C-alpha positions in Angstrom: 95.8 89.4 46.0 99.4 89.2 44.9 101.2 88.9 48.2 104.6 89.8 46.8 104.4 93.5 47.7 107.1 95.7 46.3 109.5 96.0 49.2 111.9 98.1 47.2 109.5 101.0 47.1 109.9 103.8 49.7 107.4 104.2 52.5 104.7 106.6 51.2 101.8 108.5 52.6 99.1 110.0 50.4 97.1 112.9 51.8 93.9 113.6 49.9 92.4 117.0 50.5 88.7 116.8 49.7 88.6 113.1 50.6 84.8 113.1 51.2 84.1 114.0 47.6 83.1 112.1 44.6 86.6 111.9 43.0 88.0 110.0 46.0 85.0 107.7 46.2 84.7 106.9 42.4 88.3 107.0 41.2 91.2 107.4 43.6 90.5 104.8 46.2 89.2 102.2 43.7 92.4 102.7 41.7 94.6 102.4 44.8 92.7 99.2 45.9 93.5 97.6 42.5 97.2 98.6 42.9 97.1 97.0 46.3 95.6 93.8 44.8 98.4 93.7 42.2 101.1 94.2 44.8 102.1 97.5 43.3 101.9 99.7 46.4 104.8 100.0 48.9 104.7 97.7 51.9 104.4 100.8 54.1 101.7 102.9 52.6 99.0 105.0 54.2 96.1 107.2 52.9 95.0 110.1 55.0 91.8 111.7 54.0 91.1 115.3 54.9 87.8 117.0 54.5 85.3 119.2 56.4 82.6 116.5 56.7 82.3 115.0 60.1 83.3 111.3 59.9 85.5 108.9 61.8 87.9 106.3 60.4 85.3 103.6 60.4 82.8 105.7 58.6 85.4 106.8 56.1 86.3 103.1 55.4 82.7 102.1 55.0 82.1 104.9 52.5 85.1 104.0 50.5 84.2 100.3 50.6 80.9 101.2 48.8 82.9 103.1 46.2 85.2 100.2 45.5 82.2 97.8 45.1 80.4 100.2 42.8 83.3 101.6 40.7 86.4 99.4 40.9 87.1 97.0 38.0 87.5 94.4 40.8 85.1 94.6 43.7 85.8 93.2 47.2 85.7 89.4 47.1 87.8 88.6 50.1 87.1 90.3 53.4 90.6 89.7 54.8 92.1 91.4 51.7 89.9 94.4 52.1 90.7 94.6 55.8 94.4 94.7 55.0 93.8 97.6 52.6 91.3 99.4 54.9 93.9 99.4 57.8 95.8 101.9 55.7 92.9 104.4 55.5 92.4 107.1 58.1 90.4 110.3 58.2 91.0 113.8 59.5 87.9 116.0 59.8 88.4 119.7 59.6 89.0 122.7 57.3 92.4 122.0 55.8 93.0 125.8 55.2 93.0 126.5 59.0 96.1 126.3 61.3 94.3 123.9 63.7 93.6 121.2 61.0 97.1 121.9 59.6 98.7 121.1 63.0 96.7 117.9 63.3 97.9 116.8 59.9 101.5 117.6 60.7 101.3 115.5 63.8 99.7 112.6 61.8 102.6 112.7 59.3 105.2 112.9 62.0 103.6 109.9 63.7 103.8 107.8 60.6 107.5 108.7 60.2 108.2 107.5 63.7 106.2 104.3 63.1 108.2 103.6 59.9 111.6 104.7 61.4 112.2 107.3 58.7 110.6 110.1 56.7 108.1 108.8 54.1 107.5 110.0 50.6 104.6 112.4 50.9 102.0 112.8 48.1 99.4 115.6 48.6 96.4 115.2 46.3 94.2 118.3 45.7 90.8 116.7 45.0 89.2 120.1 45.7 87.4 122.8 43.7 89.6 125.4 41.9 88.4 128.1 44.3 90.1 126.4 47.3 93.4 125.7 45.5 95.3 128.9 46.6 94.3 128.7 50.2 95.2 125.0 50.4 98.5 125.5 48.7 99.5 128.3 50.9 98.5 126.3 54.0 100.6 123.3 52.8 103.6 125.5 52.3 103.3 127.2 55.7 103.2 123.8 57.4 106.6 123.0 55.9 105.5 119.4 55.2 106.1 119.5 51.5 109.6 120.9 51.1 111.7 117.9 50.0 111.9 118.6 46.3 112.8 115.0 45.4 110.4 113.1 47.7 107.3 115.4 48.3 104.8 115.7 45.6 101.7 117.8 44.9 99.0 116.4 42.6 96.6 119.0 41.0 93.4 118.1 39.2 92.2 119.9 36.2 90.9 122.5 35.3 94.2 124.3 35.3 92.6 127.7 35.0 89.8 128.7 32.7 91.9 130.7 30.3 95.5 131.6 29.6 95.6 134.4 32.2 94.2 132.3 35.0 96.5 129.4 34.1 99.5 131.6 34.3 98.3 132.9 37.7 97.8 129.4 39.0 101.2 128.2 37.8 102.8 131.3 39.2 101.3 130.6 42.6 102.3 126.9 42.7 105.8 127.5 41.4 106.3 130.3 44.0 105.5 127.8 46.8 106.9 124.5 45.4 109.4 123.4 42.8 108.1 122.6 39.4 109.5 119.0 39.8 107.1 118.5 42.7 103.9 119.5 40.8 102.0 116.8 39.0 99.2 118.2 36.9 97.0 115.2 36.3 94.9 114.6 33.2 93.3 111.2 33.5 93.2 110.8 29.7 96.9 110.4 29.5 96.7 107.4 31.8 94.6 105.4 29.4 96.4 102.3 28.2 95.7 103.0 24.5 96.7 106.6 24.7 100.1 105.5 26.1 100.3 102.9 23.3 100.4 105.7 20.7 104.0 106.3 21.7 104.8 102.5 21.6 103.1 102.2 18.2 105.0 105.1 16.7 108.5 104.6 18.1 108.8 100.9 18.7 107.9 99.9 15.1 110.2 101.0 12.3 107.4 100.2 9.8 105.4 103.3 10.5 107.8 106.1 11.5 109.2 106.6 7.9 105.7 107.4 6.6 104.6 109.5 9.6 104.9 112.8 7.8 103.4 115.2 5.2 104.7 113.3 2.3 102.4 110.3 3.0 99.7 111.5 5.4 96.9 113.6 3.9 95.2 114.6 7.2 94.5 113.5 10.7 91.2 113.3 12.6 90.8 113.1 16.4 87.3 112.3 17.7 86.3 112.2 21.4 82.5 111.6 21.5 80.3 111.2 24.5 76.8 109.8 24.5 75.9 111.2 27.9 74.7 114.7 28.6 75.8 116.9 31.5 73.8 115.0 34.1 74.0 116.7 37.5 77.1 118.7 36.4 75.0 121.3 34.5 76.0 124.1 36.8 79.7 123.5 36.5 79.6 122.6 32.8 77.8 125.8 31.9 80.8 127.8 33.1 83.2 125.6 31.1 81.9 124.2 27.8 83.4 121.6 25.4 86.4 123.8 24.3 87.6 124.2 27.8 86.5 120.9 29.2 87.9 118.6 26.5 89.8 120.3 23.7 92.3 122.3 25.8 93.5 119.2 27.6 92.4 115.8 26.3 92.3 116.4 22.5 95.4 118.6 22.4 97.3 116.0 24.4 96.4 113.3 21.9 97.4 115.6 19.1 100.8 116.0 20.7 101.4 112.3 20.9 100.5 111.9 17.2 102.6 114.8 16.0 105.6 114.9 18.3 109.1 114.3 17.1 110.9 111.1 18.3 112.4 111.8 21.8 116.0 111.0 22.5 114.9 109.0 25.5 111.8 108.2 27.5 112.7 110.5 30.3 109.9 112.7 31.6 111.3 116.1 30.5 112.5 114.8 27.1 109.0 113.5 26.2 107.3 116.7 27.6 109.7 118.9 25.7 108.6 117.2 22.4 105.0 117.8 23.3 105.5 121.5 24.0 107.3 121.8 20.7 104.1 120.6 18.9 101.9 123.1 20.8 104.3 125.9 20.0 104.3 124.9 16.3 100.5 125.1 15.9 99.7 128.0 13.7 98.2 130.9 15.7 94.6 131.6 15.0 93.7 135.2 14.3 90.3 136.5 15.6 89.0 137.1 12.1 89.8 133.5 11.1 88.0 131.8 14.0 84.8 131.3 12.0 86.8 129.5 9.3 88.7 127.0 11.6 86.3 126.4 14.5 82.6 125.5 14.9 80.5 125.1 18.0 77.2 123.4 18.8 74.7 122.7 21.5 72.5 119.6 21.7 68.7 119.8 21.6 66.3 117.0 22.2 66.8 113.7 20.4 67.2 109.9 20.7 70.2 108.2 22.3 70.3 104.4 22.5 66.6 104.3 21.4 65.6 106.6 24.3 64.4 110.1 24.2 66.6 112.7 25.9 66.2 116.3 26.8 68.1 119.2 25.3 71.0 120.9 27.0 69.0 124.0 28.0 66.5 121.7 29.8 69.2 120.0 32.0 69.4 120.5 35.7 71.4 123.7 36.6 71.5 125.0 33.0 70.0 128.4 32.2 67.2 128.2 29.6 69.0 130.6 27.4 72.5 129.2 27.8 75.0 129.8 25.0 77.6 127.3 26.3 78.8 124.9 23.6 78.5 121.2 24.1 80.2 120.4 20.8 83.4 121.9 19.3 85.3 121.1 16.1 88.6 122.7 15.1 91.0 122.7 12.1 94.6 123.2 13.1 97.8 123.4 11.2 101.3 122.5 12.5 103.9 124.7 11.0 107.0 122.5 11.0 108.9 120.3 8.5 107.1 117.1 9.4 103.5 118.4 9.2 103.5 121.5 7.0 100.3 121.5 4.9 98.6 118.6 6.8 95.3 119.6 8.5 94.5 118.2 12.0 90.8 118.0 12.6 89.5 117.8 16.2 85.9 117.2 17.3 84.3 116.5 20.6 80.8 116.7 22.0 78.1 115.4 24.3 74.9 113.6 23.4 76.5 112.2 20.3 75.6 108.9 18.8 78.0 106.8 20.9 80.9 107.0 23.4 84.0 106.6 21.3 87.5 108.0 21.2 89.8 107.4 18.3 92.4 108.9 16.0 92.1 108.4 12.2 95.2 108.8 10.1 94.2 109.3 6.4 97.0 108.6 3.9 97.5 110.3 0.5 96.4 108.4 -2.6 98.8 106.2 -4.5 100.9 108.5 -6.7 100.0 106.6 -9.9 96.7 104.8 -10.6 97.6 101.9 -12.9 94.3 100.0 -12.5 91.4 100.5 -15.0 88.6 102.8 -13.7 86.1 99.9 -13.5 88.4 98.1 -11.0 88.6 101.0 -8.5 85.0 102.2 -8.5 84.8 101.7 -4.7 88.4 102.8 -4.0 89.2 104.3 -0.6 92.4 105.9 0.6 94.5 103.9 3.1 93.8 104.8 6.7 95.0 103.8 10.1 92.6 104.1 13.1 93.9 104.1 16.7 90.9 103.2 18.9 91.2 104.6 22.4 87.7 103.5 23.6 85.5 101.5 23.9 87.0 98.8 21.6 90.6 99.5 22.3 92.8 98.5 19.4 94.3 99.5 16.0 92.8 99.0 12.6 94.3 99.5 9.1 92.2 99.9 6.0 93.9 98.7 2.8 92.9 97.8 -0.8 92.8 94.2 -2.0 91.5 92.4 -5.0 88.0 91.0 -4.4 87.4 87.3 -5.1 86.2 86.6 -8.6 87.2 86.5 -12.3 87.1 90.3 -12.6 89.8 92.7 -11.4 87.9 94.6 -8.8 89.5 96.3 -5.8 87.9 96.7 -2.4 88.7 98.0 1.0 89.4 95.6 3.9 90.4 96.1 7.5 93.3 94.5 9.3 93.6 95.0 13.0 93.6 93.8 16.5 91.9 94.5 19.8 94.0 94.8 23.0 91.6 92.5 24.9 91.9 89.7 22.3 95.6 90.1 22.0 96.6 90.2 25.6 93.6 88.5 27.3 93.8 90.8 30.3 91.9 93.8 31.5 93.7 97.1 31.1 94.3 99.1 34.3 92.2 102.1 34.9 93.8 105.4 34.0 94.1 106.5 37.6 95.9 103.3 38.5 98.7 104.1 36.1 98.9 107.8 37.1 98.8 107.3 40.8 101.5 104.6 40.6 103.6 107.1 38.6 103.2 109.7 41.2 104.2 107.3 44.0 107.3 106.3 42.0 108.1 109.9 41.0 107.7 109.5 37.3 106.3 112.7 35.7 106.3 111.6 32.1 102.5 111.5 31.8 101.9 114.7 33.7 101.8 118.2 32.3 104.4 120.9 32.9 103.5 124.5 33.4 104.7 125.5 29.9 102.6 122.8 28.3 99.5 123.9 30.1 100.0 127.5 29.1 100.8 126.6 25.5 97.6 124.6 25.2 95.6 127.6 26.5 97.4 129.8 24.0 96.1 127.6 21.1 92.4 128.0 22.0 92.4 131.5 23.6 91.5 133.3 20.3 88.6 130.9 19.8 87.4 131.4 23.4 87.6 135.2 23.2 85.8 135.3 19.8 83.0 133.0 20.9 82.4 134.9 24.1 82.2 138.2 22.3 79.9 136.9 19.6 77.1 134.7 21.1 75.7 132.0 18.8 72.3 132.7 17.2 71.3 129.1 16.3 71.6 127.1 19.6 70.5 124.3 19.9 71.9 123.4 16.5 72.2 119.6 16.6 69.9 116.8 17.8 71.0 114.4 20.5 72.0 111.1 19.0 73.7 112.3 15.9 77.3 113.3 15.2 77.0 117.0 15.8 76.0 120.1 13.8 76.1 120.3 10.0 78.7 123.1 10.3 81.2 120.5 11.5 80.8 118.6 8.2 81.2 121.9 6.3 84.4 122.7 8.2 86.1 119.6 7.0 84.5 119.6 3.6 86.3 122.8 2.7 89.5 120.8 2.2 87.6 118.0 0.3 87.4 115.7 3.3 84.7 114.1 5.4 84.6 112.7 8.9 85.5 109.1 9.4 82.5 107.8 11.3 83.6 105.4 14.0 82.8 101.7 13.9 80.3 101.0 16.6 79.8 97.7 18.6 76.4 96.0 18.0 74.4 94.3 20.6 75.9 90.9 19.6 79.4 92.4 20.3 80.4 92.6 16.6 81.3 95.8 14.8 78.8 97.9 13.0 80.6 99.6 10.1 80.0 103.4 9.6 
C-alpha cells in the first residue's frame, strides 16, 4: 500500500443504501479498496453500509472481504493492510425509509463529525432498486443530513427512468429535494480509461482535430457487443431490453464524446454543455421512419466460444413468448455544421461473437485516384479504430506500397495498446468515478438535461417497437454479429460493419 495518504482531502463519509446487495460487493468496495491501496482516499474516511439484512460490523466486513478477493483487480495480500481498510467499514441494519433507521444514521454521522472535529463531506450512494428511490430520497431530505450544496453529494445509479416521462419525473423529484450540483448520476461506462481517452485523443493532438468533420469523415460506427446472455437477470432485463439498457446511456454517451465540439475548458459544466449540444442536434426520428433507421433482434440458440448456449426465451425469468430485444442497431444523423450528412451507426447486443467495444471512424476516399487500377485492387478507405475493450488501444489503417517490383498498394495497421505503452493496469471504472465523487468533480456524470435529451432521442423508437411487436423473434443465432437486418440497415448507404479484431488464444489478434 502507498502509505502517503492524501492529507489535503477533506474528511469524508460514504453512506451506501442497499449495502448488502451485489453492487456493493462486486464493484463499490473493491473499487474503494484499490483507491485505499493507492493512497487516494482521505486520511479520515468511513463507509457506512445501510440495508435491511441483519448483520453486524464483523459480518459486513467478512462479506466485503470475499467480494474484494473475488472481484477486485488486486486481492488482499497483506492482512494488516486489509485491517486498516476494514476499520473504516461499519454497518447499520434497518429499513432506511423509516424514521427509526434515519435517526440511527443521523447519530452515526454526528458521531463521526465529533470524532474528526468538524463536519465531513457526505456522499450518499443509492445502490437500490428504482422503486425505492423516491422513499429513500424523501427520507434523506427529511433528516436534513444532505443540505450542504457544496459538500454533500447524492449518487444515483442507472436506470434513470424507463422512458422520457419517468426520467423527467425522477429528475423533478430529485431536484425538488436537492440542488442539481449535488446529484451525481453515475454511468460506469464513462469511467473507463479508454472512454475518457477519447477526449484526450481528440483535443490534445492537433493532428486529428482538423479532419474531424464531414469534409473528411464518411461515417462513424459504434459497437458495444457482449458475448454473455442475460444470466440470472432475465426478469429485470425483460422489462428493459437493449435499447434502454445500453443505447440510451452507454452508446449515446460515446457518441457525444466523438461528436462534441471542443470545450473552452475542462470544467464539468463546460464539457457537459457540449455533450447536450450533440444530443439536441440529433435529427428527430418520426414514427413512420423508425423501420428505416432502427432494427432489433433477439438471440436464439447457438454457439459461443465453442459451447452451445440457449436462446433468450429459454433463459431463467424470461417469458417463453418474450418480445424484448437483445440487439439494437440505429442510424442517426447530427444536424450541425460539423457533421451534416455523416451517418452515425450504433449497434449493441447480447450473445454476440465476442465481448468488444470500439468506435470505428471511416474516412472518405482520396479525392483523386492517381494509381493504376491494378495497383489498388485491394484498396480500403482509411479508418481509425478506438478500442475501448478488451484490447484497449487505438489503431489506424492506412495504404502503403507492398514489397516487390510491382506497384501494388495494401492496407496496414498502425497502433498501440495502452497496456504495452504504459505497462500498468488501468483502474476500474468505479475507481475513477468514486474518486471524482469524493473530490466533487462532476465532469463524468450526467446532468438532468443530458439524461432527458438522451431519452428524447430513442423515445420514438421505443414507442413504435412497443406498439408493433416483432414477428420474427428470435432472429439471430447466438455467437454471430446479430440479425441480417442490421447489415441491411448500414448497406442502404453503401456501407458495411467493421468487424472487430479479436484476440486469439495465443494473445495475438485475429483479423476480421
